[in-house]
C-alpha positions as CSV (number, residue, x, y, z in Angstrom):
1,M,148.5,120.6,117.1
2,K,146.1,122.9,119.0
3,K,144.7,124.3,115.7
4,L,144.0,120.7,114.4
5,F,142.2,119.9,117.7
6,V,140.1,123.1,117.4
7,L,139.3,122.4,113.8
8,L,138.2,118.8,114.6
9,V,136.0,120.1,117.4
10,L,134.4,122.7,115.2
11,Y,133.8,120.2,112.4
12,A,132.2,117.7,114.8
13,A,129.9,120.5,116.2
14,Y,129.0,121.5,112.7
15,Q,128.1,117.9,111.7
16,H,125.6,117.7,114.7
17,W,124.3,121.3,114.6
18,N,120.7,120.4,113.8
19,Q,120.5,117.2,115.8
20,S,118.8,117.3,119.2
21,P,120.6,115.4,122.0
22,V,117.3,114.1,123.2
23,E,114.8,112.6,120.8
24,P,111.5,114.6,121.0
25,I,108.5,112.9,122.4
26,R,106.0,112.1,119.6
27,A,102.7,113.8,120.2
28,T,99.6,111.6,120.0
29,Y,96.6,112.8,118.1
30,A,93.0,111.7,118.2
31,A,91.8,109.2,115.6
32,S,88.8,111.5,115.0
33,N,90.9,114.1,113.1
34,E,89.8,114.8,109.5
35,V,92.7,115.7,107.4
36,I,92.5,116.1,103.6
37,M,95.4,117.1,101.4
38,Y,95.3,118.3,97.9
39,A,98.7,117.7,96.4
40,T,100.9,116.6,93.5
41,A,103.4,113.9,93.2
42,W,106.4,116.2,92.6
43,C,105.8,118.9,95.3
44,K,108.5,118.9,98.0
45,Y,106.2,120.6,100.5
46,C,103.5,117.9,99.9
47,Q,106.2,115.3,100.6
48,K,107.1,117.1,103.9
49,A,103.4,117.0,104.8
50,R,103.2,113.3,104.0
51,I,106.3,112.6,106.2
52,F,104.9,114.7,109.0
53,F,101.5,112.9,109.0
54,D,103.1,109.5,108.7
55,D,105.7,110.1,111.4
56,N,103.0,111.3,113.8
57,G,100.4,108.6,113.0
58,I,97.9,111.1,111.5
59,A,95.5,109.5,109.1
60,Y,94.8,111.7,106.0
61,Q,93.2,111.5,102.6
62,E,95.3,112.7,99.7
63,F,93.9,113.8,96.4
64,D,96.3,114.4,93.5
65,I,95.0,117.5,91.6
66,E,96.9,116.6,88.5
67,K,95.7,113.0,88.2
68,S,92.0,113.5,89.2
69,F,89.6,115.9,87.6
70,A,87.2,115.6,90.5
71,A,90.1,116.4,93.0
72,N,91.1,119.4,90.9
73,E,87.5,120.7,90.9
74,R,87.3,120.5,94.7
75,Y,90.7,122.2,94.9
76,Q,89.5,125.0,92.7
77,A,86.3,125.3,94.7
78,L,88.4,125.9,97.7
79,N,90.2,128.7,95.8
80,G,93.3,126.7,95.7
81,Q,96.3,128.8,94.9
82,G,99.2,126.6,95.9
83,I,100.0,123.2,97.1
84,P,99.7,121.5,99.4
85,L,96.2,122.7,100.3
86,L,95.2,121.1,103.6
87,Q,91.8,120.9,105.3
88,V,92.4,119.9,109.0
89,N,89.2,119.6,110.9
90,G,87.6,122.2,108.8
91,T,90.5,124.6,108.9
92,L,92.0,125.5,105.5
93,I,95.8,125.6,105.5
94,R,97.6,126.8,102.4
95,G,101.1,125.3,102.2
96,F,102.9,123.1,104.6
97,N,102.8,124.9,108.0
98,Q,103.5,122.5,110.8
99,D,102.4,124.9,113.6
100,K,99.0,125.6,111.9
101,I,98.5,121.9,111.3
102,V,99.3,121.0,115.0
103,S,97.0,123.8,116.3
104,S,94.2,122.5,114.1
105,L,94.5,118.8,115.3
106,H,92.7,117.4,118.4
């Protein structure tokens, strides 16, 4: 009986391992931020960036480098070597790096 109880407690703890008991306070960002994302439709890190921007109310412009020749040219001019390629208030960020994005926002 004790083993069953211990297993149930461990299972419950495992199920809630990554959940915070208190919902984090959403940061507010200035509307004057300029965020540009060069991305593709299939990129999972691009999707993470979209979710981050949407969840935090951050306006951004997205350019699909596979669907737009002009977007691909701008991406190449920035020496794009991976996606997403982000420009946040003039700072170039390669890949989805939440800490770098937050430090570049107002």
